[in-house]
PDB file of all heavy atoms in Angstrom:
ATOM      1  N   MET A   1     128.890  87.781  94.677  1.00  0.00           N
ATOM      2  CA  MET A   1     127.684  88.539  94.945  1.00  0.00           C
ATOM      3  C   MET A   1     127.057  88.891  93.597  1.00  0.00           C
ATOM      4  O   MET A   1     127.713  89.405  92.717  1.00  0.00           O
ATOM      5  CB  MET A   1     128.044  89.794  95.739  1.00  0.00           C
ATOM      6  CG  MET A   1     126.850  90.516  96.271  1.00  0.00           C
ATOM      7  SD  MET A   1     127.323  91.913  97.309  1.00  0.00           S
ATOM      8  CE  MET A   1     126.926  91.238  98.901  1.00  0.00           C
ATOM      9  N   ASN A   2     125.778  88.605  93.456  1.00  0.00           N
ATOM     10  CA  ASN A   2     125.119  88.922  92.198  1.00  0.00           C
ATOM     11  C   ASN A   2     124.243  90.172  92.333  1.00  0.00           C
ATOM     12  O   ASN A   2     124.190  90.802  93.383  1.00  0.00           O
ATOM     13  CB  ASN A   2     124.318  87.721  91.687  1.00  0.00           C
ATOM     14  CG  ASN A   2     123.194  87.321  92.621  1.00  0.00           C
ATOM     15  OD1 ASN A   2     122.702  88.121  93.392  1.00  0.00           O
ATOM     16  ND2 ASN A   2     122.771  86.075  92.554  1.00  0.00           N
ATOM     17  N   GLU A   3     123.591  90.507  91.248  1.00  0.00           N
ATOM     18  CA  GLU A   3     122.793  91.738  91.210  1.00  0.00           C
ATOM     19  C   GLU A   3     121.706  91.767  92.271  1.00  0.00           C
ATOM     20  O   GLU A   3     121.436  92.828  92.840  1.00  0.00           O
ATOM     21  CB  GLU A   3     122.162  91.888  89.831  1.00  0.00           C
ATOM     22  CG  GLU A   3     123.161  92.135  88.727  1.00  0.00           C
ATOM     23  CD  GLU A   3     122.518  92.076  87.355  1.00  0.00           C
ATOM     24  OE1 GLU A   3     121.325  91.749  87.238  1.00  0.00           O
ATOM     25  OE2 GLU A   3     123.230  92.365  86.394  1.00  0.00           O
ATOM     26  N   ASP A   4     121.075  90.633  92.546  1.00  0.00           N
ATOM     27  CA  ASP A   4     120.006  90.592  93.551  1.00  0.00           C
ATOM     28  C   ASP A   4     120.524  91.026  94.920  1.00  0.00           C
ATOM     29  O   ASP A   4     119.863  91.780  95.639  1.00  0.00           O
ATOM     30  CB  ASP A   4     119.403  89.194  93.652  1.00  0.00           C
ATOM     31  CG  ASP A   4     118.657  88.762  92.403  1.00  0.00           C
ATOM     32  OD1 ASP A   4     118.286  89.645  91.604  1.00  0.00           O
ATOM     33  OD2 ASP A   4     118.448  87.550  92.237  1.00  0.00           O
ATOM     34  N   HIS A   5     121.709  90.563  95.276  1.00  0.00           N
ATOM     35  CA  HIS A   5     122.287  90.912  96.574  1.00  0.00           C
ATOM     36  C   HIS A   5     122.636  92.404  96.635  1.00  0.00           C
ATOM     37  O   HIS A   5     122.424  93.046  97.666  1.00  0.00           O
ATOM     38  CB  HIS A   5     123.544  90.078  96.843  1.00  0.00           C
ATOM     39  CG  HIS A   5     123.247  88.639  97.110  1.00  0.00           C
ATOM     40  ND1 HIS A   5     122.925  88.155  98.354  1.00  0.00           N
ATOM     41  CD2 HIS A   5     123.223  87.564  96.283  1.00  0.00           C
ATOM     42  CE1 HIS A   5     122.716  86.862  98.290  1.00  0.00           C
ATOM     43  NE2 HIS A   5     122.890  86.475  97.045  1.00  0.00           N
ATOM     44  N   ILE A   6     123.152  92.928  95.554  1.00  0.00           N
ATOM     45  CA  ILE A   6     123.515  94.349  95.522  1.00  0.00           C
ATOM     46  C   ILE A   6     122.273  95.224  95.647  1.00  0.00           C
ATOM     47  O   ILE A   6     122.248  96.174  96.435  1.00  0.00           O
ATOM     48  CB  ILE A   6     124.303  94.673  94.241  1.00  0.00           C
ATOM     49  CG1 ILE A   6     125.639  93.929  94.260  1.00  0.00           C
ATOM     50  CG2 ILE A   6     124.504  96.179  94.084  1.00  0.00           C
ATOM     51  CD1 ILE A   6     126.370  93.939  92.942  1.00  0.00           C
ATOM     52  N   ILE A   7     121.238  94.899  94.903  1.00  0.00           N
ATOM     53  CA  ILE A   7     119.986  95.674  94.953  1.00  0.00           C
ATOM     54  C   ILE A   7     119.370  95.586  96.345  1.00  0.00           C
ATOM     55  O   ILE A   7     118.930  96.595  96.910  1.00  0.00           O
ATOM     56  CB  ILE A   7     119.003  95.204  93.869  1.00  0.00           C
ATOM     57  CG1 ILE A   7     119.564  95.538  92.487  1.00  0.00           C
ATOM     58  CG2 ILE A   7     117.628  95.831  94.072  1.00  0.00           C
ATOM     59  CD1 ILE A   7     118.814  94.887  91.343  1.00  0.00           C
ATOM     60  N   ALA A   8     119.342  94.387  96.919  1.00  0.00           N
ATOM     61  CA  ALA A   8     118.771  94.221  98.262  1.00  0.00           C
ATOM     62  C   ALA A   8     119.562  95.015  99.292  1.00  0.00           C
ATOM     63  O   ALA A   8     118.977  95.616 100.201  1.00  0.00           O
ATOM     64  CB  ALA A   8     118.734  92.741  98.640  1.00  0.00           C
ATOM     65  N   ALA A   9     120.891  95.031  99.154  1.00  0.00           N
ATOM     66  CA  ALA A   9     121.720  95.797 100.092  1.00  0.00           C
ATOM     67  C   ALA A   9     121.446  97.287  99.984  1.00  0.00           C
ATOM     68  O   ALA A   9     121.360  97.992 101.002  1.00  0.00           O
ATOM     69  CB  ALA A   9     123.198  95.506  99.836  1.00  0.00           C
ATOM     70  N   ILE A  10     121.292  97.778  98.762  1.00  0.00           N
ATOM     71  CA  ILE A  10     120.996  99.207  98.563  1.00  0.00           C
ATOM     72  C   ILE A  10     119.627  99.558  99.149  1.00  0.00           C
ATOM     73  O   ILE A  10     119.474 100.568  99.840  1.00  0.00           O
ATOM     74  CB  ILE A  10     121.079  99.578  97.076  1.00  0.00           C
ATOM     75  CG1 ILE A  10     122.537  99.484  96.592  1.00  0.00           C
ATOM     76  CG2 ILE A  10     120.505 100.967  96.812  1.00  0.00           C
ATOM     77  CD1 ILE A  10     122.695  99.561  95.088  1.00  0.00           C
ATOM     78  N   LEU A  11     118.629  98.716  98.872  1.00  0.00           N
ATOM     79  CA  LEU A  11     117.288  98.973  99.409  1.00  0.00           C
ATOM     80  C   LEU A  11     117.279  98.920 100.938  1.00  0.00           C
ATOM     81  O   LEU A  11     116.668  99.774 101.590  1.00  0.00           O
ATOM     82  CB  LEU A  11     116.290  97.955  98.841  1.00  0.00           C
ATOM     83  CG  LEU A  11     115.985  98.081  97.358  1.00  0.00           C
ATOM     84  CD1 LEU A  11     115.148  96.887  96.891  1.00  0.00           C
ATOM     85  CD2 LEU A  11     115.272  99.382  97.062  1.00  0.00           C
ATOM     86  N   ALA A  12     117.949  97.933 101.505  1.00  0.00           N
ATOM     87  CA  ALA A  12     117.997  97.814 102.963  1.00  0.00           C
ATOM     88  C   ALA A  12     118.718  99.009 103.580  1.00  0.00           C
ATOM     89  O   ALA A  12     118.276  99.551 104.603  1.00  0.00           O
ATOM     90  CB  ALA A  12     118.671  96.510 103.365  1.00  0.00           C
ATOM     91  N   ALA A  13     119.815  99.436 102.956  1.00  0.00           N
ATOM     92  CA  ALA A  13     120.542 100.600 103.472  1.00  0.00           C
ATOM     93  C   ALA A  13     119.668 101.849 103.437  1.00  0.00           C
ATOM     94  O   ALA A  13     119.703 102.664 104.365  1.00  0.00           O
ATOM     95  CB  ALA A  13     121.812 100.828 102.658  1.00  0.00           C
ATOM     96  N   GLY A  14     118.878 101.997 102.397  1.00  0.00           N
ATOM     97  CA  GLY A  14     117.966 103.137 102.309  1.00  0.00           C
ATOM     98  C   GLY A  14     116.912 103.113 103.389  1.00  0.00           C
ATOM     99  O   GLY A  14     116.591 104.143 103.993  1.00  0.00           O
ATOM    100  N   MET A  15     116.371 101.914 103.660  1.00  0.00           N
ATOM    101  CA  MET A  15     115.356 101.799 104.709  1.00  0.00           C
ATOM    102  C   MET A  15     115.969 102.064 106.082  1.00  0.00           C
ATOM    103  O   MET A  15     115.331 102.691 106.941  1.00  0.00           O
ATOM    104  CB  MET A  15     114.707 100.419 104.664  1.00  0.00           C
ATOM    105  CG  MET A  15     113.774 100.246 103.476  1.00  0.00           C
ATOM    106  SD  MET A  15     112.884  98.690 103.513  1.00  0.00           S
ATOM    107  CE  MET A  15     114.032  97.656 102.629  1.00  0.00           C
ATOM    108  N   ILE A  16     117.184 101.615 106.292  1.00  0.00           N
ATOM    109  CA  ILE A  16     117.862 101.869 107.570  1.00  0.00           C
ATOM    110  C   ILE A  16     118.143 103.357 107.734  1.00  0.00           C
ATOM    111  O   ILE A  16     117.936 103.937 108.805  1.00  0.00           O
ATOM    112  CB  ILE A  16     119.155 101.036 107.670  1.00  0.00           C
ATOM    113  CG1 ILE A  16     118.795  99.555 107.794  1.00  0.00           C
ATOM    114  CG2 ILE A  16     120.005 101.487 108.845  1.00  0.00           C
ATOM    115  CD1 ILE A  16     119.968  98.609 107.620  1.00  0.00           C
ATOM    116  N   ALA A  17     118.599 103.997 106.667  1.00  0.00           N
ATOM    117  CA  ALA A  17     118.892 105.434 106.722  1.00  0.00           C
ATOM    118  C   ALA A  17     117.634 106.266 106.968  1.00  0.00           C
ATOM    119  O   ALA A  17     117.692 107.309 107.608  1.00  0.00           O
ATOM    120  CB  ALA A  17     119.566 105.882 105.434  1.00  0.00           C
ATOM    121  N   ALA A  18     116.500 105.789 106.460  1.00  0.00           N
ATOM    122  CA  ALA A  18     115.245 106.519 106.621  1.00  0.00           C
ATOM    123  C   ALA A  18     114.589 106.265 107.980  1.00  0.00           C
ATOM    124  O   ALA A  18     113.597 106.917 108.318  1.00  0.00           O
ATOM    125  CB  ALA A  18     114.272 106.139 105.507  1.00  0.00           C
ATOM    126  N   ASN A  19     115.146 105.346 108.764  1.00  0.00           N
ATOM    127  CA  ASN A  19     114.577 104.991 110.063  1.00  0.00           C
ATOM    128  C   ASN A  19     114.637 106.189 111.008  1.00  0.00           C
ATOM    129  O   ASN A  19     115.705 106.710 111.291  1.00  0.00           O
ATOM    130  CB  ASN A  19     115.335 103.803 110.656  1.00  0.00           C
ATOM    131  CG  ASN A  19     114.756 103.347 111.978  1.00  0.00           C
ATOM    132  OD1 ASN A  19     113.633 103.682 112.324  1.00  0.00           O
ATOM    133  ND2 ASN A  19     115.529 102.577 112.706  1.00  0.00           N
ATOM    134  N   LYS A  20     113.510 106.596 111.518  1.00  0.00           N
ATOM    135  CA  LYS A  20     113.429 107.735 112.437  1.00  0.00           C
ATOM    136  C   LYS A  20     113.200 107.275 113.878  1.00  0.00           C
ATOM    137  O   LYS A  20     113.089 108.090 114.770  1.00  0.00           O
ATOM    138  CB  LYS A  20     112.269 108.658 112.036  1.00  0.00           C
ATOM    139  CG  LYS A  20     112.353 109.175 110.619  1.00  0.00           C
ATOM    140  CD  LYS A  20     113.495 110.145 110.442  1.00  0.00           C
ATOM    141  CE  LYS A  20     113.425 110.751 109.067  1.00  0.00           C
ATOM    142  NZ  LYS A  20     114.663 110.992 108.427  1.00  0.00           N
ATOM    143  N   ASP A  21     113.115 105.956 114.100  1.00  0.00           N
ATOM    144  CA  ASP A  21     112.785 105.423 115.420  1.00  0.00           C
ATOM    145  C   ASP A  21     113.995 105.204 116.317  1.00  0.00           C
ATOM    146  O   ASP A  21     113.861 104.716 117.419  1.00  0.00           O
ATOM    147  CB  ASP A  21     112.030 104.099 115.278  1.00  0.00           C
ATOM    148  CG  ASP A  21     110.684 104.292 114.593  1.00  0.00           C
ATOM    149  OD1 ASP A  21     110.118 105.391 114.705  1.00  0.00           O
ATOM    150  OD2 ASP A  21     110.211 103.347 113.940  1.00  0.00           O
ATOM    151  N   GLY A  22     115.170 105.510 115.842  1.00  0.00           N
ATOM    152  CA  GLY A  22     116.361 105.314 116.662  1.00  0.00           C
ATOM    153  C   GLY A  22     117.388 104.467 115.949  1.00  0.00           C
ATOM    154  O   GLY A  22     117.303 104.211 114.758  1.00  0.00           O
ATOM    155  N   GLU A  23     118.347 104.020 116.705  1.00  0.00           N
ATOM    156  CA  GLU A  23     119.460 103.251 116.172  1.00  0.00           C
ATOM    157  C   GLU A  23     119.031 101.836 115.806  1.00  0.00           C
ATOM    158  O   GLU A  23     118.299 101.186 116.547  1.00  0.00           O
ATOM    159  CB  GLU A  23     120.567 103.191 117.219  1.00  0.00           C
ATOM    160  CG  GLU A  23     121.839 102.571 116.721  1.00  0.00           C
ATOM    161  CD  GLU A  23     122.939 102.634 117.766  1.00  0.00           C
ATOM    162  OE1 GLU A  23     122.966 103.621 118.524  1.00  0.00           O
ATOM    163  OE2 GLU A  23     123.730 101.707 117.808  1.00  0.00           O
ATOM    164  N   VAL A  24     119.501 101.365 114.659  1.00  0.00           N
ATOM    165  CA  VAL A  24     119.215 100.002 114.207  1.00  0.00           C
ATOM    166  C   VAL A  24     120.378  99.119 114.635  1.00  0.00           C
ATOM    167  O   VAL A  24     121.539  99.420 114.371  1.00  0.00           O
ATOM    168  CB  VAL A  24     119.043  99.952 112.668  1.00  0.00           C
ATOM    169  CG1 VAL A  24     118.844  98.533 112.194  1.00  0.00           C
ATOM    170  CG2 VAL A  24     117.872 100.822 112.239  1.00  0.00           C
ATOM    171  N   LYS A  25     120.062  98.023 115.314  1.00  0.00           N
ATOM    172  CA  LYS A  25     121.087  97.088 115.771  1.00  0.00           C
ATOM    173  C   LYS A  25     121.559  96.233 114.593  1.00  0.00           C
ATOM    174  O   LYS A  25     120.816  96.037 113.627  1.00  0.00           O
ATOM    175  CB  LYS A  25     120.520  96.202 116.871  1.00  0.00           C
ATOM    176  CG  LYS A  25     120.141  96.978 118.111  1.00  0.00           C
ATOM    177  CD  LYS A  25     119.544  96.080 119.155  1.00  0.00           C
ATOM    178  CE  LYS A  25     119.102  96.912 120.353  1.00  0.00           C
ATOM    179  NZ  LYS A  25     118.347  96.137 121.298  1.00  0.00           N
ATOM    180  N   PRO A  26     122.777  95.718 114.656  1.00  0.00           N
ATOM    181  CA  PRO A  26     123.294  94.908 113.546  1.00  0.00           C
ATOM    182  C   PRO A  26     122.412  93.712 113.172  1.00  0.00           C
ATOM    183  O   PRO A  26     122.199  93.445 111.994  1.00  0.00           O
ATOM    184  CB  PRO A  26     124.658  94.443 114.053  1.00  0.00           C
ATOM    185  CG  PRO A  26     125.081  95.508 114.999  1.00  0.00           C
ATOM    186  CD  PRO A  26     123.808  95.960 115.668  1.00  0.00           C
ATOM    187  N   ASN A  27     121.880  93.021 114.176  1.00  0.00           N
ATOM    188  CA  ASN A  27     121.030  91.868 113.864  1.00  0.00           C
ATOM    189  C   ASN A  27     119.727  92.296 113.179  1.00  0.00           C
ATOM    190  O   ASN A  27     119.185  91.557 112.359  1.00  0.00           O
ATOM    191  CB  ASN A  27     120.759  91.021 115.108  1.00  0.00           C
ATOM    192  CG  ASN A  27     119.987  91.752 116.178  1.00  0.00           C
ATOM    193  OD1 ASN A  27     120.031  92.985 116.267  1.00  0.00           O
ATOM    194  ND2 ASN A  27     119.288  91.000 117.019  1.00  0.00           N
ATOM    195  N   GLU A  28     119.232  93.480 113.497  1.00  0.00           N
ATOM    196  CA  GLU A  28     118.044  94.003 112.823  1.00  0.00           C
ATOM    197  C   GLU A  28     118.359  94.364 111.374  1.00  0.00           C
ATOM    198  O   GLU A  28     117.536  94.138 110.484  1.00  0.00           O
ATOM    199  CB  GLU A  28     117.511  95.231 113.554  1.00  0.00           C
ATOM    200  CG  GLU A  28     117.003  94.938 114.941  1.00  0.00           C
ATOM    201  CD  GLU A  28     116.704  96.201 115.742  1.00  0.00           C
ATOM    202  OE1 GLU A  28     117.272  97.272 115.439  1.00  0.00           O
ATOM    203  OE2 GLU A  28     115.897  96.102 116.683  1.00  0.00           O
ATOM    204  N   ALA A  29     119.552  94.895 111.136  1.00  0.00           N
ATOM    205  CA  ALA A  29     119.966  95.240 109.779  1.00  0.00           C
ATOM    206  C   ALA A  29     120.094  93.986 108.927  1.00  0.00           C
ATOM    207  O   ALA A  29     119.662  93.966 107.767  1.00  0.00           O
ATOM    208  CB  ALA A  29     121.282  96.011 109.807  1.00  0.00           C
ATOM    209  N   VAL A  30     120.670  92.941 109.484  1.00  0.00           N
ATOM    210  CA  VAL A  30     120.815  91.677 108.749  1.00  0.00           C
ATOM    211  C   VAL A  30     119.447  91.080 108.453  1.00  0.00           C
ATOM    212  O   VAL A  30     119.186  90.592 107.346  1.00  0.00           O
ATOM    213  CB  VAL A  30     121.697  90.686 109.534  1.00  0.00           C
ATOM    214  CG1 VAL A  30     121.686  89.311 108.902  1.00  0.00           C
ATOM    215  CG2 VAL A  30     123.121  91.212 109.626  1.00  0.00           C
ATOM    216  N   SER A  31     118.564  91.129 109.419  1.00  0.00           N
ATOM    217  CA  SER A  31     117.213  90.613 109.225  1.00  0.00           C
ATOM    218  C   SER A  31     116.481  91.393 108.133  1.00  0.00           C
ATOM    219  O   SER A  31     115.800  90.800 107.283  1.00  0.00           O
ATOM    220  CB  SER A  31     116.432  90.684 110.537  1.00  0.00           C
ATOM    221  OG  SER A  31     115.115  90.244 110.355  1.00  0.00           O
ATOM    222  N   LEU A  32     116.625  92.702 108.142  1.00  0.00           N
ATOM    223  CA  LEU A  32     116.000  93.542 107.119  1.00  0.00           C
ATOM    224  C   LEU A  32     116.565  93.215 105.738  1.00  0.00           C
ATOM    225  O   LEU A  32     115.821  93.101 104.766  1.00  0.00           O
ATOM    226  CB  LEU A  32     116.199  95.017 107.436  1.00  0.00           C
ATOM    227  CG  LEU A  32     115.633  96.015 106.433  1.00  0.00           C
ATOM    228  CD1 LEU A  32     114.118  95.850 106.299  1.00  0.00           C
ATOM    229  CD2 LEU A  32     115.976  97.434 106.844  1.00  0.00           C
ATOM    230  N   TYR A  33     117.876  93.042 105.657  1.00  0.00           N
ATOM    231  CA  TYR A  33     118.510  92.669 104.388  1.00  0.00           C
ATOM    232  C   TYR A  33     117.980  91.324 103.893  1.00  0.00           C
ATOM    233  O   TYR A  33     117.627  91.181 102.719  1.00  0.00           O
ATOM    234  CB  TYR A  33     120.031  92.609 104.540  1.00  0.00           C
ATOM    235  CG  TYR A  33     120.690  91.898 103.390  1.00  0.00           C
ATOM    236  CD1 TYR A  33     120.850  92.535 102.167  1.00  0.00           C
ATOM    237  CD2 TYR A  33     121.135  90.596 103.521  1.00  0.00           C
ATOM    238  CE1 TYR A  33     121.439  91.885 101.093  1.00  0.00           C
ATOM    239  CE2 TYR A  33     121.721  89.946 102.459  1.00  0.00           C
ATOM    240  CZ  TYR A  33     121.870  90.588 101.254  1.00  0.00           C
ATOM    241  OH  TYR A  33     122.444  89.934 100.202  1.00  0.00           O
ATOM    242  N   ASN A  34     117.904  90.326 104.783  1.00  0.00           N
ATOM    243  CA  ASN A  34     117.407  89.007 104.386  1.00  0.00           C
ATOM    244  C   ASN A  34     115.964  89.063 103.899  1.00  0.00           C
ATOM    245  O   ASN A  34     115.610  88.442 102.892  1.00  0.00           O
ATOM    246  CB  ASN A  34     117.529  88.019 105.545  1.00  0.00           C
ATOM    247  CG  ASN A  34     118.950  87.578 105.771  1.00  0.00           C
ATOM    248  OD1 ASN A  34     119.753  87.530 104.849  1.00  0.00           O
ATOM    249  ND2 ASN A  34     119.273  87.257 107.013  1.00  0.00           N
ATOM    250  N   THR A  35     115.143  89.810 104.596  1.00  0.00           N
ATOM    251  CA  THR A  35     113.745  89.964 104.175  1.00  0.00           C
ATOM    252  C   THR A  35     113.652  90.670 102.834  1.00  0.00           C
ATOM    253  O   THR A  35     112.881  90.258 101.961  1.00  0.00           O
ATOM    254  CB  THR A  35     112.960  90.753 105.244  1.00  0.00           C
ATOM    255  OG1 THR A  35     113.050  90.068 106.490  1.00  0.00           O
ATOM    256  CG2 THR A  35     111.504  90.916 104.846  1.00  0.00           C
ATOM    257  N   THR A  36     114.446  91.708 102.651  1.00  0.00           N
ATOM    258  CA  THR A  36     114.455  92.452 101.394  1.00  0.00           C
ATOM    259  C   THR A  36     114.908  91.567 100.247  1.00  0.00           C
ATOM    260  O   THR A  36     114.292  91.561  99.175  1.00  0.00           O
ATOM    261  CB  THR A  36     115.372  93.689 101.499  1.00  0.00           C
ATOM    262  OG1 THR A  36     114.938  94.486 102.599  1.00  0.00           O
ATOM    263  CG2 THR A  36     115.332  94.517 100.232  1.00  0.00           C
ATOM    264  N   LEU A  37     115.961  90.789 100.454  1.00  0.00           N
ATOM    265  CA  LEU A  37     116.460  89.891  99.420  1.00  0.00           C
ATOM    266  C   LEU A  37     115.426  88.831  99.063  1.00  0.00           C
ATOM    267  O   LEU A  37     115.167  88.573  97.888  1.00  0.00           O
ATOM    268  CB  LEU A  37     117.759  89.224  99.875  1.00  0.00           C
ATOM    269  CG  LEU A  37     118.393  88.240  98.891  1.00  0.00           C
ATOM    270  CD1 LEU A  37     118.768  88.938  97.588  1.00  0.00           C
ATOM    271  CD2 LEU A  37     119.600  87.568  99.510  1.00  0.00           C
ATOM    272  N   THR A  38     114.793  88.248 100.066  1.00  0.00           N
ATOM    273  CA  THR A  38     113.770  87.229  99.837  1.00  0.00           C
ATOM    274  C   THR A  38     112.600  87.799  99.040  1.00  0.00           C
ATOM    275  O   THR A  38     112.130  87.191  98.072  1.00  0.00           O
ATOM    276  CB  THR A  38     113.268  86.664 101.178  1.00  0.00           C
ATOM    277  OG1 THR A  38     114.377  86.098 101.877  1.00  0.00           O
ATOM    278  CG2 THR A  38     112.203  85.606 100.970  1.00  0.00           C
ATOM    279  N   ASP A  39     112.125  88.969  99.424  1.00  0.00           N
ATOM    280  CA  ASP A  39     111.012  89.605  98.715  1.00  0.00           C
ATOM    281  C   ASP A  39     111.398  89.994  97.298  1.00  0.00           C
ATOM    282  O   ASP A  39     110.589  89.845  96.368  1.00  0.00           O
ATOM    283  CB  ASP A  39     110.523  90.842  99.469  1.00  0.00           C
ATOM    284  CG  ASP A  39     109.843  90.505 100.776  1.00  0.00           C
ATOM    285  OD1 ASP A  39     109.500  89.317 100.990  1.00  0.00           O
ATOM    286  OD2 ASP A  39     109.648  91.429 101.587  1.00  0.00           O
ATOM    287  N   LEU A  40     112.612  90.473  97.119  1.00  0.00           N
ATOM    288  CA  LEU A  40     113.079  90.856  95.786  1.00  0.00           C
ATOM    289  C   LEU A  40     113.140  89.650  94.866  1.00  0.00           C
ATOM    290  O   LEU A  40     112.645  89.690  93.738  1.00  0.00           O
ATOM    291  CB  LEU A  40     114.459  91.521  95.886  1.00  0.00           C
ATOM    292  CG  LEU A  40     115.114  91.929  94.572  1.00  0.00           C
ATOM    293  CD1 LEU A  40     114.288  93.027  93.890  1.00  0.00           C
ATOM    294  CD2 LEU A  40     116.535  92.397  94.806  1.00  0.00           C
ATOM    295  N   ILE A  41     113.724  88.558  95.335  1.00  0.00           N
ATOM    296  CA  ILE A  41     113.825  87.351  94.518  1.00  0.00           C
ATOM    297  C   ILE A  41     112.441  86.804  94.201  1.00  0.00           C
ATOM    298  O   ILE A  41     112.164  86.409  93.065  1.00  0.00           O
ATOM    299  CB  ILE A  41     114.702  86.303  95.225  1.00  0.00           C
ATOM    300  CG1 ILE A  41     116.158  86.769  95.231  1.00  0.00           C
ATOM    301  CG2 ILE A  41     114.582  84.941  94.557  1.00  0.00           C
ATOM    302  CD1 ILE A  41     117.089  85.922  96.071  1.00  0.00           C
ATOM    303  N   ALA A  42     111.562  86.799  95.180  1.00  0.00           N
ATOM    304  CA  ALA A  42     110.203  86.288  94.964  1.00  0.00           C
ATOM    305  C   ALA A  42     109.435  87.124  93.947  1.00  0.00           C
ATOM    306  O   ALA A  42     108.639  86.591  93.166  1.00  0.00           O
ATOM    307  CB  ALA A  42     109.442  86.247  96.288  1.00  0.00           C
ATOM    308  N   SER A  43     109.681  88.417  93.926  1.00  0.00           N
ATOM    309  CA  SER A  43     108.944  89.286  93.007  1.00  0.00           C
ATOM    310  C   SER A  43     109.469  89.207  91.576  1.00  0.00           C
ATOM    311  O   SER A  43     108.758  89.534  90.639  1.00  0.00           O
ATOM    312  CB  SER A  43     109.002  90.740  93.488  1.00  0.00           C
ATOM    313  OG  SER A  43     110.300  91.275  93.295  1.00  0.00           O
ATOM    314  N   MET A  44     110.719  88.745  91.413  1.00  0.00           N
ATOM    315  CA  MET A  44     111.322  88.733  90.094  1.00  0.00           C
ATOM    316  C   MET A  44     111.285  87.363  89.414  1.00  0.00           C
ATOM    317  O   MET A  44     111.509  87.269  88.220  1.00  0.00           O
ATOM    318  CB  MET A  44     112.777  89.210  90.189  1.00  0.00           C
ATOM    319  CG  MET A  44     112.872  90.654  90.621  1.00  0.00           C
ATOM    320  SD  MET A  44     114.537  91.235  90.946  1.00  0.00           S
ATOM    321  CE  MET A  44     115.432  90.762  89.507  1.00  0.00           C
ATOM    322  N   ARG A  45     111.002  86.326  90.167  1.00  0.00           N
ATOM    323  CA  ARG A  45     111.011  84.977  89.616  1.00  0.00           C
ATOM    324  C   ARG A  45     109.634  84.350  89.756  1.00  0.00           C
ATOM    325  O   ARG A  45     109.000  84.467  90.797  1.00  0.00           O
ATOM    326  CB  ARG A  45     112.048  84.124  90.337  1.00  0.00           C
ATOM    327  CG  ARG A  45     113.435  84.661  90.109  1.00  0.00           C
ATOM    328  CD  ARG A  45     114.483  83.772  90.688  1.00  0.00           C
ATOM    329  NE  ARG A  45     115.798  84.350  90.437  1.00  0.00           N
ATOM    330  CZ  ARG A  45     116.830  84.232  91.236  1.00  0.00           C
ATOM    331  NH1 ARG A  45     116.721  83.550  92.342  1.00  0.00           N
ATOM    332  NH2 ARG A  45     117.981  84.780  90.930  1.00  0.00           N
ATOM    333  N   PRO A  46     109.199  83.662  88.710  1.00  0.00           N
ATOM    334  CA  PRO A  46     107.882  83.008  88.802  1.00  0.00           C
ATOM    335  C   PRO A  46     107.927  81.870  89.816  1.00  0.00           C
ATOM    336  O   PRO A  46     108.978  81.232  90.003  1.00  0.00           O
ATOM    337  CB  PRO A  46     107.648  82.482  87.390  1.00  0.00           C
ATOM    338  CG  PRO A  46     108.994  82.346  86.776  1.00  0.00           C
ATOM    339  CD  PRO A  46     109.847  83.394  87.433  1.00  0.00           C
ATOM    340  N   PRO A  47     106.807  81.606  90.465  1.00  0.00           N
ATOM    341  CA  PRO A  47     106.776  80.512  91.430  1.00  0.00           C
ATOM    342  C   PRO A  47     106.964  79.167  90.726  1.00  0.00           C
ATOM    343  O   PRO A  47     106.555  78.997  89.581  1.00  0.00           O
ATOM    344  CB  PRO A  47     105.390  80.616  92.075  1.00  0.00           C
ATOM    345  CG  PRO A  47     104.594  81.458  91.164  1.00  0.00           C
ATOM    346  CD  PRO A  47     105.551  82.295  90.367  1.00  0.00           C
ATOM    347  N   ARG A  48     107.580  78.238  91.413  1.00  0.00           N
ATOM    348  CA  ARG A  48     107.800  76.904  90.855  1.00  0.00           C
ATOM    349  C   ARG A  48     106.514  76.118  90.887  1.00  0.00           C
ATOM    350  O   ARG A  48     105.730  76.211  91.832  1.00  0.00           O
ATOM    351  CB  ARG A  48     108.873  76.171  91.626  1.00  0.00           C
ATOM    352  CG  ARG A  48     110.222  76.771  91.469  1.00  0.00           C
ATOM    353  CD  ARG A  48     111.243  75.934  92.164  1.00  0.00           C
ATOM    354  NE  ARG A  48     112.564  76.522  91.976  1.00  0.00           N
ATOM    355  CZ  ARG A  48     113.647  76.051  92.518  1.00  0.00           C
ATOM    356  NH1 ARG A  48     113.602  75.002  93.293  1.00  0.00           N
ATOM    357  NH2 ARG A  48     114.807  76.635  92.293  1.00  0.00           N
ATOM    358  N   ASP A  49     106.340  75.276  89.874  1.00  0.00           N
ATOM    359  CA  ASP A  49     105.196  74.378  89.819  1.00  0.00           C
ATOM    360  C   ASP A  49     105.452  73.214  90.770  1.00  0.00           C
ATOM    361  O   ASP A  49     106.428  72.494  90.613  1.00  0.00           O
ATOM    362  CB  ASP A  49     104.976  73.883  88.392  1.00  0.00           C
ATOM    363  CG  ASP A  49     103.735  73.043  88.240  1.00  0.00           C
ATOM    364  OD1 ASP A  49     102.894  73.021  89.169  1.00  0.00           O
ATOM    365  OD2 ASP A  49     103.593  72.393  87.193  1.00  0.00           O
ATOM    366  N   SER A  50     104.594  73.020  91.736  1.00  0.00           N
ATOM    367  CA  SER A  50     104.812  71.973  92.738  1.00  0.00           C
ATOM    368  C   SER A  50     104.544  70.574  92.188  1.00  0.00           C
ATOM    369  O   SER A  50     104.868  69.581  92.821  1.00  0.00           O
ATOM    370  CB  SER A  50     103.945  72.226  93.962  1.00  0.00           C
ATOM    371  OG  SER A  50     102.579  72.203  93.600  1.00  0.00           O
ATOM    372  N   ASN A  51     103.941  70.478  90.996  1.00  0.00           N
ATOM    373  CA  ASN A  51     103.639  69.183  90.401  1.00  0.00           C
ATOM    374  C   ASN A  51     104.826  68.598  89.651  1.00  0.00           C
ATOM    375  O   ASN A  51     104.785  67.473  89.208  1.00  0.00           O
ATOM    376  CB  ASN A  51     102.453  69.300  89.440  1.00  0.00           C
ATOM    377  CG  ASN A  51     101.183  69.669  90.172  1.00  0.00           C
ATOM    378  OD1 ASN A  51     101.040  69.356  91.351  1.00  0.00           O
ATOM    379  ND2 ASN A  51     100.281  70.344  89.493  1.00  0.00           N
ATOM    380  N   SER A  52     105.889  69.354  89.472  1.00  0.00           N
ATOM    381  CA  SER A  52     107.056  68.886  88.695  1.00  0.00           C
ATOM    382  C   SER A  52     107.957  68.018  89.523  1.00  0.00           C
ATOM    383  O   SER A  52     108.265  68.204  90.592  1.00  0.00           O
ATOM    384  CB  SER A  52     107.879  70.064  88.175  1.00  0.00           C
ATOM    385  OG  SER A  52     107.074  70.876  87.379  1.00  0.00           O
TER     386      SER A  52
END
């Protein structure tokens, strides 16, 4: 597990803890983690040049 995964897990856990709409199901938590990780990686790395 690298730093990106740890940061995404912490952010996702915070969003789940702040949820006021009720209980979060496990599949929703995994989906939130995946979305958070994807967004985090995309924001930290420059986009690839499609011409290469």
